[in-house]
MARMAR-780522 format. One record per residue: residue number from 1; residue in one letter; chain; x negated, y negated, z negated of N, C-alpha, C in turn. Coordinates in steps of 0.001 Angstrom, whole numbers, m for minus. Layout:
BEGIN
k: NUM; r: A; c: A; n.px: X; n.py: Y; n.pz: Z; ca.px: X; ca.py: Y; ca.pz: Z; c.px: X; c.py: Y; c.pz: Z .
...
This chain:
BEGIN
k: 1; r: M; c: A; n.px: m36817; n.py: 36644; n.pz: 23672; ca.px: m36428; ca.py: 36815; ca.pz: 22421; c.px: m34804; c.py: 37714; c.pz: 22576 .
k: 2; r: K; c: A; n.px: m34857; n.py: 38612; n.pz: 20933; ca.px: m33756; ca.py: 39251; ca.pz: 21380; c.px: m33484; c.py: 39249; c.pz: 19739 .
k: 3; r: T; c: A; n.px: m31756; n.py: 38743; n.pz: 19655; ca.px: m31230; ca.py: 38428; ca.pz: 18907; c.px: m31348; c.py: 39527; c.pz: 17901 .
k: 4; r: S; c: A; n.px: m31541; n.py: 40855; n.pz: 18002; ca.px: m31973; ca.py: 41943; ca.pz: 16744; c.px: m33197; c.py: 41678; c.pz: 16115 .
k: 5; r: E; c: A; n.px: m34478; n.py: 40752; n.pz: 16793; ca.px: m35309; ca.py: 40730; ca.pz: 16251; c.px: m35990; c.py: 40023; c.pz: 15400 .
k: 6; r: K; c: A; n.px: m36657; n.py: 40043; n.pz: 14425; ca.px: m36759; ca.py: 39178; ca.pz: 13192; c.px: m37674; c.py: 37941; c.pz: 13226 .
k: 7; r: T; c: A; n.px: m36641; n.py: 36878; n.pz: 13202; ca.px: m37173; ca.py: 35687; ca.pz: 14441; c.px: m37485; c.py: 34747; c.pz: 12809 .
k: 8; r: G; c: A; n.px: m37922; n.py: 33385; n.pz: 13695; ca.px: m38289; ca.py: 32330; ca.pz: 12331; c.px: m38277; c.py: 31277; c.pz: 13288 .
k: 9; r: I; c: A; n.px: m38692; n.py: 29973; n.pz: 12209; ca.px: m38837; ca.py: 28537; ca.pz: 12743; c.px: m39427; c.py: 28008; c.pz: 12367 .
k: 10; r: L; c: A; n.px: m39908; n.py: 27432; n.pz: 13052; ca.px: m41853; ca.py: 26440; ca.pz: 12859; c.px: m41466; c.py: 25270; c.pz: 13050 .
k: 11; r: K; c: A; n.px: m41491; n.py: 24638; n.pz: 11814; ca.px: m41494; ca.py: 23359; ca.pz: 12042; c.px: m42465; c.py: 22325; c.pz: 11821 .
k: 12; r: I; c: A; n.px: m42705; n.py: 21180; n.pz: 12662; ca.px: m44200; ca.py: 20731; ca.pz: 12809; c.px: m44117; c.py: 19459; c.pz: 12302 .
k: 13; r: Y; c: A; n.px: m44334; n.py: 18742; n.pz: 11217; ca.px: m43864; ca.py: 17043; ca.pz: 11034; c.px: m45450; c.py: 16180; c.pz: 11414 .
k: 14; r: I; c: A; n.px: m44638; n.py: 15026; n.pz: 11890; ca.px: m46215; ca.py: 14633; ca.pz: 12541; c.px: m45559; c.py: 13161; c.pz: 12723 .
k: 15; r: G; c: A; n.px: m46209; n.py: 12025; n.pz: 13144; ca.px: m46216; ca.py: 11118; ca.pz: 13727; c.px: m46032; c.py: 10744; c.pz: 15426 .
k: 16; r: E; c: A; n.px: m45349; n.py: 9828; n.pz: 15955; ca.px: m45035; ca.py: 9853; ca.pz: 17400; c.px: m45982; c.py: 9146; c.pz: 18253 .
k: 17; r: S; c: A; n.px: m47066; n.py: 8635; n.pz: 17483; ca.px: m48326; ca.py: 7869; ca.pz: 18150; c.px: m49823; c.py: 8782; c.pz: 17890 .
k: 18; r: D; c: A; n.px: m49372; n.py: 9869; n.pz: 17234; ca.px: m50489; ca.py: 10844; ca.pz: 16847; c.px: m50950; c.py: 11234; c.pz: 18397 .
k: 19; r: K; c: A; n.px: m52207; n.py: 11205; n.pz: 18531; ca.px: m52672; ca.py: 12161; ca.pz: 19960; c.px: m53934; c.py: 12943; c.pz: 20106 .
k: 20; r: I; c: A; n.px: m54002; n.py: 13423; n.pz: 21228; ca.px: m54830; ca.py: 14359; ca.pz: 21442; c.px: m55635; c.py: 14537; c.pz: 22249 .
k: 21; r: N; c: A; n.px: m56931; n.py: 14121; n.pz: 22867; ca.px: m57682; ca.py: 14007; ca.pz: 23901; c.px: m56940; c.py: 13220; c.pz: 25231 .
k: 22; r: G; c: A; n.px: m56483; n.py: 12083; n.pz: 24439; ca.px: m55739; ca.py: 10962; ca.pz: 24926; c.px: m54425; c.py: 11339; c.pz: 25447 .
k: 23; r: R; c: A; n.px: m53776; n.py: 12112; n.pz: 24859; ca.px: m52433; ca.py: 12895; ca.pz: 25312; c.px: m51386; c.py: 12327; c.pz: 23888 .
k: 24; r: V; c: A; n.px: m50269; n.py: 12838; n.pz: 23775; ca.px: m49437; ca.py: 12770; ca.pz: 22802; c.px: m49161; c.py: 14066; c.pz: 22222 .
k: 25; r: L; c: A; n.px: m49622; n.py: 14281; n.pz: 21099; ca.px: m49695; ca.py: 15389; ca.pz: 20174; c.px: m48732; c.py: 16506; c.pz: 20132 .
k: 26; r: F; c: A; n.px: m47570; n.py: 15509; n.pz: 20287; ca.px: m46015; ca.py: 16292; ca.pz: 20068; c.px: m45999; c.py: 17037; c.pz: 21568 .
k: 27; r: E; c: A; n.px: m46267; n.py: 16359; n.pz: 22472; ca.px: m46003; ca.py: 16914; ca.pz: 24136; c.px: m47244; c.py: 17965; c.pz: 24260 .
k: 28; r: E; c: A; n.px: m48551; n.py: 17922; n.pz: 23908; ca.px: m49433; ca.py: 19053; ca.pz: 23637; c.px: m48929; c.py: 20367; c.pz: 23085 .
k: 29; r: I; c: A; n.px: m47879; n.py: 19889; n.pz: 21952; ca.px: m47661; ca.py: 21147; ca.pz: 20941; c.px: m47074; c.py: 21751; c.pz: 21812 .
k: 30; r: V; c: A; n.px: m45421; n.py: 21032; n.pz: 22419; ca.px: m44799; ca.py: 21917; ca.pz: 23247; c.px: m44870; c.py: 22641; c.pz: 24503 .
k: 31; r: F; c: A; n.px: m46115; n.py: 21959; n.pz: 25068; ca.px: m46781; ca.py: 22247; ca.pz: 26250; c.px: m47532; c.py: 23843; c.pz: 25750 .
k: 32; r: E; c: A; n.px: m48005; n.py: 23593; n.pz: 24867; ca.px: m48803; ca.py: 25037; ca.pz: 24557; c.px: m47705; c.py: 26069; c.pz: 23978 .
k: 33; r: A; c: A; n.px: m47140; n.py: 25662; n.pz: 23373; ca.px: m45536; ca.py: 26451; ca.pz: 22504; c.px: m45472; c.py: 27369; c.pz: 24030 .
k: 34; r: R; c: A; n.px: m45047; n.py: 26166; n.pz: 24952; ca.px: m44444; ca.py: 27131; ca.pz: 26474; c.px: m45807; c.py: 27763; c.pz: 27358 .
k: 35; r: N; c: A; n.px: m46459; n.py: 27697; n.pz: 27124; ca.px: m47870; ca.py: 28446; ca.pz: 27661; c.px: m48111; c.py: 29324; c.pz: 27014 .
k: 36; r: A; c: A; n.px: m47461; n.py: 29470; n.pz: 25558; ca.px: m47706; ca.py: 30783; ca.pz: 25107; c.px: m46424; c.py: 32055; c.pz: 25056 .
k: 37; r: G; c: A; n.px: m45465; n.py: 31208; n.pz: 26127; ca.px: m44021; ca.py: 32478; ca.pz: 26006; c.px: m43028; c.py: 32252; c.pz: 25244 .
k: 38; r: L; c: A; n.px: m43154; n.py: 31011; n.pz: 23830; ca.px: m42441; ca.py: 31433; ca.pz: 23153; c.px: m40683; c.py: 30755; c.pz: 23387 .
k: 39; r: A; c: A; n.px: m39822; n.py: 31263; n.pz: 22771; ca.px: m38415; ca.py: 31027; ca.pz: 23063; c.px: m38106; c.py: 29357; c.pz: 23454 .
k: 40; r: G; c: A; n.px: m38422; n.py: 28705; n.pz: 22549; ca.px: m38275; ca.py: 27480; ca.pz: 22984; c.px: m38563; c.py: 26678; c.pz: 21703 .
k: 41; r: A; c: A; n.px: m38586; n.py: 25347; n.pz: 22076; ca.px: m38957; ca.py: 24492; ca.pz: 21471; c.px: m38363; c.py: 22821; c.pz: 21505 .
k: 42; r: T; c: A; n.px: m38172; n.py: 22341; n.pz: 20313; ca.px: m37207; ca.py: 20869; ca.pz: 20382; c.px: m38038; c.py: 19924; c.pz: 19255 .
k: 43; r: V; c: A; n.px: m37950; n.py: 18725; n.pz: 20385; ca.px: m38518; ca.py: 17162; ca.pz: 19856; c.px: m37389; c.py: 16347; c.pz: 19006 .
k: 44; r: Y; c: A; n.px: m37604; n.py: 16076; n.pz: 17945; ca.px: m36848; ca.py: 15118; ca.pz: 16922; c.px: m37542; c.py: 13934; c.pz: 16774 .
k: 45; r: K; c: A; n.px: m37043; n.py: 12616; n.pz: 16784; ca.px: m37609; ca.py: 11452; ca.pz: 16585; c.px: m36599; c.py: 11152; c.pz: 15053 .
k: 46; r: G; c: A; n.px: m37484; n.py: 10828; n.pz: 14391; ca.px: m36601; ca.py: 10596; ca.pz: 13320; c.px: m36676; c.py: 8618; c.pz: 13157 .
k: 47; r: V; c: A; n.px: m35994; n.py: 7790; n.pz: 12632; ca.px: m36317; ca.py: 6850; ca.pz: 11945; c.px: m36398; c.py: 5895; c.pz: 10810 .
k: 48; r: M; c: A; n.px: m36680; n.py: 7192; n.pz: 9768; ca.px: m37786; ca.py: 6514; ca.pz: 8655; c.px: m38253; c.py: 7430; c.pz: 8177 .
k: 49; r: S; c: A; n.px: m38999; n.py: 7558; n.pz: 7584; ca.px: m40004; ca.py: 8661; ca.pz: 6679; c.px: m41414; c.py: 8036; c.pz: 5864 .
k: 50; r: F; c: A; n.px: m41792; n.py: 8843; n.pz: 5220; ca.px: m42931; ca.py: 9006; ca.pz: 4535; c.px: m43579; c.py: 10061; c.pz: 3826 .
k: 51; r: G; c: A; n.px: m44836; n.py: 10223; n.pz: 4156; ca.px: m45782; ca.py: 11144; ca.pz: 3465; c.px: m46781; c.py: 11529; c.pz: 2413 .
k: 52; r: A; c: A; n.px: m47488; n.py: 12438; n.pz: 2697; ca.px: m48744; ca.py: 12491; ca.pz: 1586; c.px: m49490; c.py: 11166; c.pz: 1370 .
k: 53; r: S; c: A; n.px: m49381; n.py: 9810; n.pz: 2555; ca.px: m49948; ca.py: 8712; ca.pz: 2350; c.px: m48987; c.py: 7825; c.pz: 1812 .
k: 54; r: H; c: A; n.px: m48035; n.py: 8343; n.pz: 1272; ca.px: m46331; ca.py: 7328; ca.pz: 766; c.px: m46728; c.py: 6014; c.pz: 1930 .
k: 55; r: S; c: A; n.px: m47085; n.py: 6205; n.pz: 3125; ca.px: m46870; ca.py: 4840; ca.pz: 4046; c.px: m45337; c.py: 4878; c.pz: 4344 .
k: 56; r: I; c: A; n.px: m44472; n.py: 3836; n.pz: 4311; ca.px: m43077; ca.py: 4238; ca.pz: 5070; c.px: m43559; c.py: 3990; c.pz: 6320 .
k: 57; r: H; c: A; n.px: m42399; n.py: 4550; n.pz: 7130; ca.px: m42951; ca.py: 4594; ca.pz: 8672; c.px: m41532; c.py: 4494; c.pz: 9135 .
k: 58; r: T; c: A; n.px: m41272; n.py: 3415; n.pz: 9959; ca.px: m40109; ca.py: 2807; ca.pz: 10529; c.px: m40268; c.py: 2169; c.pz: 11720 .
k: 59; r: M; c: A; n.px: m38954; n.py: 1728; n.pz: 12360; ca.px: m38851; ca.py: 891; ca.pz: 13138; c.px: m38503; c.py: m682; c.pz: 12882 .
k: 60; r: K; c: A; n.px: m38716; n.py: m995; n.pz: 11918; ca.px: m37770; ca.py: m2260; ca.pz: 11481; c.px: m39218; c.py: m3254; c.pz: 11923 .
k: 61; r: I; c: A; n.px: m38873; n.py: m4377; n.pz: 12008; ca.px: m39669; ca.py: m5564; ca.pz: 12626; c.px: m40769; c.py: m5805; c.pz: 11553 .
k: 62; r: F; c: A; n.px: m40335; n.py: m5820; n.pz: 10594; ca.px: m41334; ca.py: m6408; ca.pz: 9545; c.px: m42126; c.py: m4977; c.pz: 8615 .
k: 63; r: A; c: A; n.px: m42280; n.py: m3899; n.pz: 8861; ca.px: m42414; ca.py: m2769; ca.pz: 8437; c.px: m43643; c.py: m2691; c.pz: 8320 .
k: 64; r: L; c: A; n.px: m44401; n.py: m1704; n.pz: 7817; ca.px: m46590; ca.py: m1852; ca.pz: 7971; c.px: m46538; c.py: m1192; c.pz: 8868 .
k: 65; r: S; c: A; n.px: m45687; n.py: m75; n.pz: 9458; ca.px: m45670; ca.py: 514; ca.pz: 10518; c.px: m45000; c.py: 1206; c.pz: 11321 .
k: 66; r: S; c: A; n.px: m44929; n.py: 1083; n.pz: 12468; ca.px: m44261; ca.py: 1639; ca.pz: 13601; c.px: m44185; c.py: 2994; c.pz: 14205 .
k: 67; r: D; c: A; n.px: m45072; n.py: 3606; n.pz: 13631; ca.px: m45402; ca.py: 5127; ca.pz: 13883; c.px: m44186; c.py: 5994; c.pz: 13432 .
k: 68; r: L; c: A; n.px: m43251; n.py: 5979; n.pz: 14210; ca.px: m41922; ca.py: 6727; ca.pz: 13233; c.px: m42259; c.py: 8130; c.pz: 13608 .
k: 69; r: P; c: A; n.px: m41521; n.py: 8731; n.pz: 12668; ca.px: m42014; ca.py: 10531; ca.pz: 12380; c.px: m41304; c.py: 11330; c.pz: 13436 .
k: 70; r: V; c: A; n.px: m42109; n.py: 12556; n.pz: 13754; ca.px: m41573; ca.py: 13338; ca.pz: 14764; c.px: m40939; c.py: 14930; c.pz: 14059 .
k: 71; r: T; c: A; n.px: m40393; n.py: 15316; n.pz: 14916; ca.px: m40671; ca.py: 16708; ca.pz: 13845; c.px: m40178; c.py: 17660; c.pz: 15223 .
k: 72; r: I; c: A; n.px: m40796; n.py: 19262; n.pz: 14972; ca.px: m40718; ca.py: 19637; ca.pz: 16774; c.px: m40306; c.py: 21014; c.pz: 15618 .
k: 73; r: E; c: A; n.px: m39442; n.py: 21943; n.pz: 16501; ca.px: m39003; ca.py: 23113; ca.pz: 16031; c.px: m39214; c.py: 23993; c.pz: 16907 .
k: 74; r: I; c: A; n.px: m39965; n.py: 25356; n.pz: 16812; ca.px: m40134; ca.py: 26291; ca.pz: 17363; c.px: m39749; c.py: 27329; c.pz: 17052 .
k: 75; r: I; c: A; n.px: m38542; n.py: 28095; n.pz: 17642; ca.px: m38156; ca.py: 29608; ca.pz: 17047; c.px: m38386; c.py: 30452; c.pz: 18166 .
k: 76; r: D; c: A; n.px: m38900; n.py: 31576; n.pz: 17976; ca.px: m39109; ca.py: 32989; ca.pz: 18585; c.px: m39254; c.py: 33990; c.pz: 17360 .
k: 77; r: N; c: A; n.px: m39377; n.py: 35248; n.pz: 17663; ca.px: m39839; ca.py: 36045; ca.pz: 16688; c.px: m40762; c.py: 35943; c.pz: 16276 .
k: 78; r: I; c: A; n.px: m41431; n.py: 36773; n.pz: 14849; ca.px: m42207; ca.py: 36639; ca.pz: 13610; c.px: m43291; c.py: 36916; c.pz: 14538 .
k: 79; r: D; c: A; n.px: m43962; n.py: 37827; n.pz: 14812; ca.px: m45021; ca.py: 38110; ca.pz: 15692; c.px: m45538; c.py: 36650; c.pz: 16619 .
k: 80; r: K; c: A; n.px: m44363; n.py: 36628; n.pz: 17408; ca.px: m45591; ca.py: 35323; ca.pz: 18695; c.px: m45688; c.py: 34201; c.pz: 17607 .
k: 81; r: I; c: A; n.px: m45046; n.py: 34144; n.pz: 16691; ca.px: m44909; ca.py: 32149; ca.pz: 15782; c.px: m46032; c.py: 32711; c.pz: 14730 .
k: 82; r: D; c: A; n.px: m46208; n.py: 34017; n.pz: 14772; ca.px: m47816; ca.py: 33957; ca.pz: 13601; c.px: m48547; c.py: 33859; c.pz: 14524 .
k: 83; r: Q; c: A; n.px: m48829; n.py: 34116; n.pz: 15909; ca.px: m49928; ca.py: 33813; ca.pz: 16965; c.px: m50345; c.py: 32385; c.pz: 17745 .
k: 84; r: F; c: A; n.px: m49027; n.py: 31623; n.pz: 17365; ca.px: m48987; ca.py: 30508; ca.pz: 18045; c.px: m49234; c.py: 29887; c.pz: 16919 .
k: 85; r: I; c: A; n.px: m49422; n.py: 29792; n.pz: 15516; ca.px: m50052; ca.py: 29465; ca.pz: 14243; c.px: m51506; c.py: 29077; c.pz: 14725 .
k: 86; r: E; c: A; n.px: m51710; n.py: 30074; n.pz: 15138; ca.px: m53688; ca.py: 30044; ca.pz: 14773; c.px: m54036; c.py: 29114; c.pz: 16162 .
k: 87; r: K; c: A; n.px: m53296; n.py: 29031; n.pz: 17103; ca.px: m53456; ca.py: 27666; ca.pz: 18400; c.px: m53348; c.py: 26506; c.pz: 17673 .
k: 88; r: L; c: A; n.px: m51992; n.py: 26707; n.pz: 16841; ca.px: m51345; ca.py: 25176; ca.pz: 16394; c.px: m52238; c.py: 24372; c.pz: 15282 .
k: 89; r: N; c: A; n.px: m52615; n.py: 24995; n.pz: 14398; ca.px: m54185; ca.py: 25102; ca.pz: 13746; c.px: m55426; c.py: 24805; c.pz: 14626 .
k: 90; r: K; c: A; n.px: m55588; n.py: 24635; n.pz: 15546; ca.px: m56958; ca.py: 24350; ca.pz: 16263; c.px: m56700; c.py: 23012; c.pz: 16947 .
k: 91; r: I; c: A; n.px: m55031; n.py: 22803; n.pz: 17070; ca.px: m54430; ca.py: 21785; ca.pz: 18219; c.px: m54711; c.py: 20575; c.pz: 17184 .
k: 92; r: M; c: A; n.px: m53782; n.py: 20789; n.pz: 16025; ca.px: m54029; ca.py: 20097; ca.pz: 14586; c.px: m55348; c.py: 19430; c.pz: 14324 .
k: 93; r: D; c: A; n.px: m56475; n.py: 20448; n.pz: 14224; ca.px: m57831; ca.py: 20266; ca.pz: 13167; c.px: m58098; c.py: 19253; c.pz: 14497 .
k: 94; r: Q; c: A; n.px: m58020; n.py: 19637; n.pz: 15796; ca.px: m58771; ca.py: 18630; ca.pz: 16854; c.px: m58147; c.py: 17211; c.pz: 16904 .
k: 95; r: S; c: A; n.px: m56722; n.py: 17543; n.pz: 16783; ca.px: m56082; ca.py: 15764; ca.pz: 16788; c.px: m56872; c.py: 15234; c.pz: 15797 .
k: 96; r: Q; c: A; n.px: m57120; n.py: 15399; n.pz: 14627; ca.px: m57690; ca.py: 14629; ca.pz: 13365; c.px: m56605; c.py: 13751; c.pz: 12910 .
k: 97; r: R; c: A; n.px: m54984; n.py: 14444; n.pz: 13023; ca.px: m54875; ca.py: 13729; ca.pz: 12168; c.px: m53833; c.py: 14396; c.pz: 11321 .
k: 98; r: G; c: A; n.px: m52519; n.py: 14117; n.pz: 10457; ca.px: m52085; ca.py: 14455; ca.pz: 9224; c.px: m51077; c.py: 15385; c.pz: 9738 .
k: 99; r: G; c: A; n.px: m50385; n.py: 15982; n.pz: 8867; ca.px: m49054; ca.py: 16537; ca.pz: 8860; c.px: m48647; c.py: 17837; c.pz: 8385 .
k: 100; r: L; c: A; n.px: m47489; n.py: 18034; n.pz: 8831; ca.px: m47081; ca.py: 18881; ca.pz: 7368; c.px: m46401; c.py: 20439; c.pz: 8830 .
k: 101; r: V; c: A; n.px: m46540; n.py: 21386; n.pz: 8178; ca.px: m46095; ca.py: 22770; ca.pz: 9154; c.px: m45612; c.py: 23727; c.pz: 8359 .
k: 102; r: T; c: A; n.px: m44098; n.py: 23801; n.pz: 8728; ca.px: m43431; ca.py: 24875; ca.pz: 7991; c.px: m42806; c.py: 26281; c.pz: 8236 .
k: 103; r: F; c: A; n.px: m42378; n.py: 26936; n.pz: 7990; ca.px: m42057; ca.py: 28022; ca.pz: 8554; c.px: m40768; c.py: 28864; c.pz: 7455 .
k: 104; r: Q; c: A; n.px: m39654; n.py: 29535; n.pz: 8565; ca.px: m38504; ca.py: 29750; ca.pz: 7961; c.px: m38635; c.py: 31092; c.pz: 8632 .
k: 105; r: E; c: A; n.px: m37919; n.py: 32209; n.pz: 7699; ca.px: m37230; ca.py: 33386; ca.pz: 8799; c.px: m35642; c.py: 32875; c.pz: 8675 .
k: 106; r: L; c: A; n.px: m35559; n.py: 33193; n.pz: 9618; ca.px: m33689; ca.py: 33097; ca.pz: 9840; c.px: m32984; c.py: 34116; c.pz: 11057 .
k: 107; r: D; c: A; n.px: m31670; n.py: 34078; n.pz: 11425; ca.px: m30766; ca.py: 35000; ca.pz: 11950; c.px: m30677; c.py: 34114; c.pz: 13382 .
k: 108; r: V; c: A; n.px: m30971; n.py: 34800; n.pz: 14517; ca.px: m30304; ca.py: 34093; ca.pz: 15829; c.px: m29340; c.py: 35008; c.pz: 15662 .
k: 109; r: V; c: A; n.px: m28004; n.py: 34129; n.pz: 15466; ca.px: m26499; ca.py: 35133; ca.pz: 16281; c.px: m26553; c.py: 34416; c.pz: 17653 .
k: 110; r: R; c: A; n.px: m27129; n.py: 33877; n.pz: 19108; ca.px: m27050; ca.py: 34085; ca.pz: 20017; c.px: m28211; c.py: 32957; c.pz: 20760 .
k: 111; r: Y; c: A; n.px: m28673; n.py: 34343; n.pz: 21608; ca.px: m30165; ca.py: 33408; ca.pz: 22279; c.px: m29862; c.py: 33799; c.pz: 24334 .
k: 112; r: E; c: A; n.px: m29156; n.py: 32957; n.pz: 24960; ca.px: m29577; ca.py: 33454; ca.pz: 26592; c.px: m29070; c.py: 31776; c.pz: 27314 .
k: 113; r: K; c: A; n.px: m29661; n.py: 32422; n.pz: 28798; ca.px: m29902; ca.py: 31648; ca.pz: 29603; c.px: m28374; c.py: 30938; c.pz: 30012 .
k: 114; r: G; c: A; n.px: m28088; n.py: 29793; n.pz: 30009; ca.px: m26824; ca.py: 29483; ca.pz: 30526; c.px: m26432; c.py: 29366; c.pz: 32123 .
k: 115; r: L; c: A; n.px: m25364; n.py: 29825; n.pz: 32625; ca.px: m24678; ca.py: 30401; ca.pz: 33694; c.px: m25427; c.py: 29130; c.pz: 34622 .
k: 116; r: K; c: A; n.px: m25349; n.py: 28283; n.pz: 34727; ca.px: m26219; ca.py: 26677; ca.pz: 35470; c.px: m27253; c.py: 27457; c.pz: 35731 .
k: 117; r: Y; c: A; n.px: m27818; n.py: 27594; n.pz: 34667; ca.px: m29292; ca.py: 27507; ca.pz: 34968; c.px: m29883; c.py: 29097; c.pz: 35642 .
k: 118; r: R; c: A; n.px: m28888; n.py: 29826; n.pz: 35711; ca.px: m28889; ca.py: 30836; ca.pz: 36353; c.px: m28980; c.py: 31090; c.pz: 37854 .
k: 119; r: E; c: A; n.px: m27821; n.py: 30564; n.pz: 38173; ca.px: m27634; ca.py: 30193; ca.pz: 39557; c.px: m28413; c.py: 28925; c.pz: 39999 .
k: 120; r: E; c: A; n.px: m28878; n.py: 28061; n.pz: 39505; ca.px: m29902; ca.py: 26867; ca.pz: 40263; c.px: m31123; c.py: 27332; c.pz: 40536 .
k: 121; r: Y; c: A; n.px: m31857; n.py: 27962; n.pz: 39558; ca.px: m32774; ca.py: 28374; ca.pz: 39582; c.px: m33459; c.py: 29570; c.pz: 39559 .
k: 122; r: H; c: A; n.px: m32844; n.py: 30130; n.pz: 40256; ca.px: m33256; ca.py: 31924; ca.pz: 40531; c.px: m32698; c.py: 31929; c.pz: 41717 .
């Protein structure tokens, strides 16, 4: 990805216990993003949420659900993200779990591998 390209961020909101084919859904999405050659993906774990069902998800002992929220952010050029959205929709359909997916255009001001990475892994 070049900083001069039109870029965007894809945000996927799911539950940490969501699964697909016996595998954690957020892991499946991140691995598929890497296989698709996308620039990067990060998974964030939340402490409390509610969504379309209006069920509260929290880690408190007496809560109805301990399925904590997870957000996956994927950044790359818009064309690559558009192609990945097709794959993501198939994954989400297969998982038969709810979720929310958003997209925003953004400006990337810096994107490069760190010096340590270049020395140790190449």
